[in-house]
C-alpha positions, 0 to 999 in steps of 0.5 A, a space after each residue: 450534506 454530510 462530509 463524506 457527501 462533498 461533492 467533487 469539482 464536477 459537482 459530483 458526489 465522491 464514488 464512495 459517499 454514504 459508505 460508512 467503513 469501520 477501521 478496526 486496524 492499526 499500523 499500515 496494511 488495515 489503515 492503508 486500506 481505509 484511507 483509500 477508501 476515504 479519499 474517494 468519499 468513504 465515512 471512515 470511522 477509525 476506533 482505536 484502543 483508548 490509552 495510545 490509540 493505534 501503535 503508528 501514532 508513536 511511531 518513527 523515532 522522532 517527534 513532530 510537535 504533538 503525539 502523532 507520527 508522521 507515519 500515522 499522519 500519511 496514513 489516516 486522512 479522511 477519517 474520524 477516530 473514536 476511542 473505544 475499550 472493545 472489552 468493556 461492556 460499555 464499548 462493545 454495545 458502541 460497537 454493535 450500534 456502529 456494525 448495524 449502520 455500517 457497510 464495510 468493517 476492515 480489521 488486522 488483528 490475529 486471526 481469532 482475536 476479533 472473535 474472541 471479542 465477540 466481533 468475528 465475521 458470523 456474530 457481526 454477520 446478524 447484527 448486519 446481513 449486509 456487512 462486508 467484513 475485511 480481515 487482513 492479517 500475516 499469513 490468512 485466517 487458514 493453514 498452518 501459519 495462520 497463528 503466527 505474528 506477521 509483518 512485512 518483514 515476515 511475509 518477504 521472507 517466507 513468500 520467496 520476495 527475499 530470496 530475489 532481492 539484492 543481488 547474487 552471493 549478497 546478503 539476505 535483502 528486503 525490498 525497500 519499501 513494504 511491498 507486501 503491506 502497501 500490496 495487501 491494502 490495495 488487494 483489500 480494497 479491491 475485494 472490498 468494492 467488488 464485494 460492495 458490487 456483489 451486495 448492491 445485486 444479492 443485498 448480502 454482505 461477505 467475508 474478505 480474507 487478505 493476507 500479506 503472504 498471499 500478497 507477496 506470492 501474487 507478486 511472483 509472477 516472473 520468478 515463479 514461471 522460471 522456476 516452473 518452466 525451468 525447474 530452477 530455483 530463482 535467486 537474486 539478480 540485482 536490478 536485471 531482469 529474467 526476461 530480457 536483456 540488456 534491462 538493469 542499472 549500469 555503471 558510466 563515468 560519474 556513478 549509474 543509471 538504468 536502460 532497457 533495451 528489451 526487444 531486438 529492435 531497441 537492442 539494435 537500435 541501441 548498439 547503432 546509438 552508442 556506436 557498437 554495430 559490431 555488437 548487434 550480431 555478436 554470437 554471444 548477444 545475437 538474440 534475447 536467449 543469448 544475451 540472457 545466458 551472457 549477461 555479464 560479458 553483455 553488461 562488461 561491453 556495454 560498460 565500456 561505452 557507457 563509462 566514457 560518459 556521464 550519466 545525464 549525457 546517457 539518458 537524453 541520448 537513449 532517450 531521445 533515440 526512443 531507448 527506455 532510460 532513467 536516472 536513479 533517483 533517492 526519495 528526495 530528489 523523486 518527490 521533488 521532480 519537476 513530474 512528481 510535482 506535475 502529478 501533484 505526488 506530495 500535497 501539504 495539508 493542514 492539521 490541528 496540532 501540526 499546521 501544514 503537514 505533507 502527505 503522499 498525493 492520490 497515486 489514481 487520478 479520476 477525472 469526474 470525481 477525484 479523490 479530496 482530503 476531506 478531513 486531516 488525520 485524526 486526533 485519538 478519539 476526536 470524534 468520539 462524541 460526534 459519533 455517538 451523537 449520530 449513533 442516537 446517544 444522548 447525554 445520559 446515555 452517554 454518561 452510562 456508557 463511559 461509566 461501563 468503560 466504554 471509552 477507557 481502560 485497555 
């Protein structure tokens, strides 16, 4: 039984057991895509440049025991690493062998780079007509911006996401987490699995074009509908919501908390719970439309009451009444919360250099075949010889490939 076919606790193989994925990507969106596939059983072979490997290995500005950053360790579990120089004759020969046996290839070079290396989709399809080939880029493979370098920051700025992030009148702000990167990774998984299911019927693979820009636009449902419906260009609204009010962070005696009374029923209940029944039918606040139109006055009126007690009191009081509310936690508090612990959203995994290292837990739970950590994040080139042996390359053949620059150089 191969590593990717280890059974889940139920005794069933993991859902993607036997699926081979070539991870020809770096940094975040591509590696995240492939890690999600690996978590569910795929055999992910990470193909890295021999000199330094994935750029994220040296990221984050602080060092652990070894050369790899904690960011890399949280984006590359359940993978094997092969160091391969795709610009060399030997490296290209190995890559061709890998492609013939692969089910999926994920790459996130700038558009055109893989084609220049000899591994664009058309060339790969000739080697393997069933290959599902996913390209992840900043702006996609077509359009006037396709050749631009693209990272999460640019995608947020140029998609409109940054224009609605932050507070009115404030300086430009991006979302605190890389929504375009992570979102694109998740949508790429959706496309890959859809294409793979389709291949089971047709026998043919296909090409997937996923971009950070398109992903960020896809997240804009409320804002673009506001514009399409009213003609007004949306701007930042802080923590509030364009669809209902009150629904935001509010000030209290010892800081802030979040709450949402986003229906007429909850609004009237809120007025009763905080002992402000006169607000319920006040003309400025009587309907959702009125509350949206008068949001600053609405929040000022509510905060007159909220400022009399602390956030713990208000959160527990509102929750007890059935009104959504919660504290504003930092990451240390969030990951250490009793709920995150119960959901296993931090896990420690064994690493050959670092010992036990923290990893973010599996965000989706499958009942019969839950995701597993079968392999720690790989060292650069750790599995090169293992993978070559699986390709049927014996010692002399490997030596000949090495002489052709397959495993060294830039």
